[in-house]
Each structure stands twice: as C-alpha cells, then as structure tokens.
C-alpha positions as CSV (number, residue, x, y, z in Angstrom):
1,M,-29.4,27.4,-16.4
2,F,-31.7,25.8,-19.0
3,T,-31.9,22.2,-20.3
4,G,-33.2,23.4,-23.6
5,I,-36.4,21.7,-22.8
6,V,-39.1,23.6,-23.8
7,E,-42.0,24.5,-21.1
8,E,-44.8,26.2,-22.9
9,I,-45.2,28.1,-26.2
10,G,-46.1,31.3,-25.4
11,E,-47.7,34.0,-27.5
12,I,-46.1,38.0,-27.9
13,A,-49.0,39.9,-26.9
14,Q,-47.6,43.8,-26.8
15,T,-44.4,45.3,-27.6
16,Q,-42.7,48.6,-26.6
17,R,-39.6,50.5,-27.9
18,R,-37.9,52.4,-25.5
19,G,-34.8,54.0,-27.0
20,M,-32.6,51.2,-28.3
21,A,-34.6,48.3,-26.2
22,V,-37.5,46.6,-26.8
23,F,-39.9,45.3,-24.0
24,F,-42.0,42.1,-24.8
25,G,-45.4,41.2,-23.1
26,I,-45.6,37.6,-23.3
27,R,-48.7,35.7,-22.4
28,A,-47.9,32.2,-20.7
29,S,-49.7,29.7,-18.3
30,F,-46.8,30.5,-15.5
31,A,-46.9,34.1,-15.3
32,K,-48.7,34.2,-12.4
33,E,-46.0,32.2,-10.9
34,L,-43.2,34.4,-11.9
35,K,-41.9,37.4,-10.1
36,E,-39.5,40.3,-11.0
37,G,-35.9,39.0,-11.8
38,D,-36.7,35.8,-12.5
39,S,-34.9,34.3,-15.5
40,V,-37.1,32.9,-18.5
41,C,-35.5,31.8,-22.1
42,V,-37.3,33.0,-24.7
43,N,-36.5,31.3,-27.8
44,G,-33.2,30.6,-26.6
45,A,-32.5,34.0,-25.4
46,C,-32.1,34.3,-21.6
47,L,-34.2,37.4,-20.3
48,T,-35.0,39.0,-17.1
49,V,-38.7,39.3,-15.9
50,V,-39.3,43.3,-15.1
51,A,-43.0,42.8,-14.6
52,V,-45.7,40.7,-14.2
53,Q,-49.6,41.6,-15.0
54,T,-51.1,38.2,-15.2
55,P,-51.9,36.5,-17.6
56,L,-48.8,38.6,-19.0
57,F,-45.1,39.0,-17.9
58,W,-42.8,41.6,-19.1
59,V,-39.4,41.0,-20.2
60,E,-36.9,43.5,-22.0
61,A,-34.3,43.0,-24.7
62,V,-31.5,45.3,-24.9
63,E,-29.4,46.3,-28.2
64,E,-26.9,43.4,-28.0
65,T,-29.6,41.1,-27.8
66,L,-31.4,42.0,-30.5
67,A,-28.1,42.5,-32.5
68,R,-27.5,38.7,-31.7
69,T,-30.9,37.1,-31.6
70,N,-33.9,36.6,-33.7
71,L,-36.0,38.7,-31.0
72,G,-36.3,41.9,-32.9
73,F,-38.5,40.3,-35.8
74,L,-41.2,39.3,-32.9
75,K,-44.2,41.0,-33.3
76,P,-47.5,40.5,-31.6
77,G,-49.3,37.1,-32.3
78,D,-46.1,35.3,-32.7
79,K,-45.2,32.2,-30.8
80,V,-42.5,31.5,-28.7
81,N,-40.8,28.9,-26.9
82,L,-40.6,29.3,-23.2
83,E,-38.4,28.1,-20.7
84,R,-37.9,28.6,-16.9
85,A,-35.1,28.5,-15.1
86,L,-33.7,24.6,-14.0
87,P,-34.7,24.5,-10.0
88,V,-31.8,22.7,-7.9
89,T,-34.2,19.5,-7.8
90,G,-35.3,19.2,-11.2
91,R,-34.6,17.0,-13.7
92,F,-32.0,17.3,-16.3
93,G,-33.4,16.0,-19.5
94,G,-31.7,18.2,-22.3
95,H,-28.2,19.5,-22.1
96,F,-26.5,22.3,-20.6
97,V,-28.0,25.7,-22.4
98,Q,-27.3,29.0,-21.0
99,G,-29.4,31.1,-22.6
100,H,-26.6,33.0,-24.3
101,V,-27.2,32.9,-28.0
102,D,-24.0,32.6,-30.1
103,G,-25.6,33.7,-33.7
104,T,-28.4,33.0,-35.5
105,G,-28.7,31.0,-38.5
106,V,-31.0,30.5,-41.6
107,I,-33.6,27.7,-42.4
108,A,-32.5,26.2,-45.8
109,Q,-34.3,23.2,-45.7
110,I,-36.9,21.3,-44.4
111,A,-37.4,17.6,-45.7
112,P,-40.4,15.8,-44.3
113,R,-40.1,12.1,-43.6
114,L,-42.3,9.2,-42.3
115,R,-43.2,11.0,-39.1
116,S,-40.4,13.3,-38.6
117,K,-38.6,16.2,-40.4
118,V,-35.2,16.8,-41.1
119,M,-34.1,20.5,-40.8
120,R,-30.7,22.1,-42.7
121,I,-29.8,25.2,-41.1
122,H,-27.1,27.3,-42.8
123,T,-24.8,28.7,-40.0
124,P,-21.9,31.1,-39.6
125,K,-18.7,29.4,-40.2
126,E,-17.1,30.3,-36.9
127,L,-20.3,28.3,-35.5
128,M,-19.3,25.5,-37.1
129,Q,-15.8,24.6,-35.2
130,Y,-18.2,23.3,-32.3
131,I,-20.8,21.6,-34.0
132,V,-20.3,18.0,-34.6
133,P,-22.4,15.3,-35.8
134,K,-24.2,13.6,-32.7
135,G,-23.1,17.0,-30.9
136,S,-25.6,18.9,-28.9
137,I,-27.2,22.6,-29.8
138,A,-30.1,24.9,-28.9
139,V,-32.4,26.1,-31.5
140,D,-34.7,28.7,-30.5
141,G,-34.0,27.4,-27.2
142,V,-34.7,23.6,-28.0
143,S,-32.0,21.1,-27.1
144,L,-31.5,19.1,-30.7
145,T,-28.8,16.8,-31.5
146,V,-26.8,17.4,-34.8
147,V,-27.7,14.3,-37.7
148,D,-25.0,15.5,-40.5
149,V,-22.6,18.6,-40.7
150,G,-21.3,20.5,-44.0
151,A,-18.7,23.3,-44.5
152,D,-21.3,26.0,-43.1
153,W,-24.6,24.1,-42.4
154,F,-25.8,21.2,-40.2
155,T,-29.0,19.4,-39.7
156,V,-31.3,18.1,-37.0
157,S,-34.1,15.7,-37.1
158,L,-37.5,16.9,-35.6
159,I,-40.0,14.3,-34.1
160,P,-43.4,14.6,-33.9
161,F,-43.6,15.7,-30.1
162,T,-41.0,18.6,-31.1
163,L,-42.9,20.2,-33.9
164,E,-46.0,19.6,-31.8
165,H,-44.7,21.2,-28.4
166,T,-42.4,24.0,-29.8
167,T,-42.0,26.4,-32.5
168,L,-39.9,24.5,-34.5
169,G,-43.1,22.8,-36.3
170,L,-44.2,26.4,-37.3
171,R,-40.7,27.6,-38.8
172,K,-40.5,27.9,-42.6
173,V,-37.8,27.8,-45.1
174,G,-35.9,31.0,-44.7
175,D,-36.7,31.6,-41.4
176,V,-33.9,32.7,-39.1
177,V,-33.3,31.0,-35.8
178,N,-31.1,31.3,-33.0
179,L,-28.3,29.3,-32.0
180,E,-26.2,28.1,-28.9
181,V,-23.8,25.9,-29.6
182,D,-22.7,23.2,-26.6
183,I,-20.6,25.1,-24.0
184,L,-18.3,22.0,-23.4
185,A,-17.3,22.5,-27.0
186,K,-16.3,25.6,-26.3
187,Y,-14.3,25.3,-23.4
188,V,-12.3,22.3,-25.0
189,R,-11.2,24.6,-27.8
190,H,-10.2,27.5,-25.5
191,M,-8.1,25.1,-23.7
192,L,-6.9,23.6,-26.5
193,K,-5.9,26.8,-27.9
194,A,-3.8,27.7,-25.1
195,F,-1.4,24.8,-25.8
196,E,-1.2,24.7,-29.7
197,G,-1.6,26.4,-33.0
198,Q,-4.9,27.0,-34.8
199,K,-4.8,24.6,-36.9
200,S,-3.8,21.2,-35.0
201,T,-6.5,22.7,-32.4
202,D,-9.3,22.7,-34.7
203,E,-8.3,19.4,-35.7
204,R,-7.9,17.9,-32.2
205,L,-11.1,19.5,-31.0
206,R,-13.0,17.9,-33.9
207,Q,-11.3,14.6,-33.2
208,L,-12.0,14.7,-29.7
209,L,-15.7,15.9,-29.7
210,T,-16.4,13.1,-32.2
211,E,-15.3,10.8,-29.7
212,L,-16.9,12.0,-26.9
C-alpha cells in the first residue's frame, strides 16, 4: 500500500530488455536500504525490487505493466517519482494508493496561476465514472485532488511543493501520465451494480461520491 506522497525523484540509469519484459536500473538515495522483494512505486506503478547495486536498484516491468502504463517510454536519464511501501507505523498523508495503474491519460493543457499550475488531463471515458470534483486521484503516483471534471477530462491544481518535488513539474502538454482512480470509488460502484441497473448506478455513484 502507498499514499501518493512522493518520497524522492529518481533517475533511470539503465534499461535492459529481455524478451517482453524491461528491467530498469533506477538511481535513488535509498537504494542501499532496499532488498530483493521490496515494493517500490515507480511513477505510480508498484514494482518489485529484483536486485540492488547501490546506488541503483533494479525492477522488472512485464508486458502487462508496459501495456497499461507509461513505463515503456522511459529511457536512461528520465526522472521518475518514487515511493516505498507504507510501513505499519508510517503516517498516512495522501490517500489509499495500490500502485495498480488503471490506465493512462494525456496532458492537454498546463495553465499557470500566481504560484501554482492547473493541469488538464484527457482521460479514457471508462475511468471518468470514478472521478469527481474534490475526489482523489493518483497521477504518476502523486496523490492529488480533482478540481473540475468534464466528459473525458479532469483538472488538478499543482502547488509549488508538488512542482518542485515530483516529476509533474517537468511534464509538458502531450505527455502521457499514469492514472490510478480512488479504490473506494471502484468498490462503491461494484457494490451498487450488484443491486441496480447500469444507468441508475452511475447516477447514484456520482451523487454519493459528491456527498462524501
């Protein structure tokens, strides 16, 4: 389990393709504290550490992960958001993030404000049913609050700290980002579908999430 609070910006140092999988060697200050089998959230995708060669740690992304995320675009020199799994005694500062990317979106607009930026992300319509104003979403592993919602897009506000301490400050229009919708929204919709028709379920879900 993760929280969407990025611990560090890491750097892709090496990539190795083996068959349909890609191995990433990632440079991070906490590499020496990792061991094989640990979980690390990389741009929002939960990956397993397969080797540690300080200052690098290695993770493997298989075909399914590469198809569902933006990890297949990564190359040496690229920056990535990193978060280690939440310890039992840790503080929960963001929202429930599993590291299971639901799909990808495309940055359509980045509008500067006085000290922040508003990012508009075009999103697959099948994910929009889980995204509501003031709800939670993870973008490249960063826990954010949804501002506005359209038929196939949503916006988030990026404060100076987020821009400085995550890769979202480096993103440009046209970039592909990983999206994980709120797990609570997915469970609520699943339960409602068991009792009602699709149309009424969607209406009740949006009303319920808006009231939460």
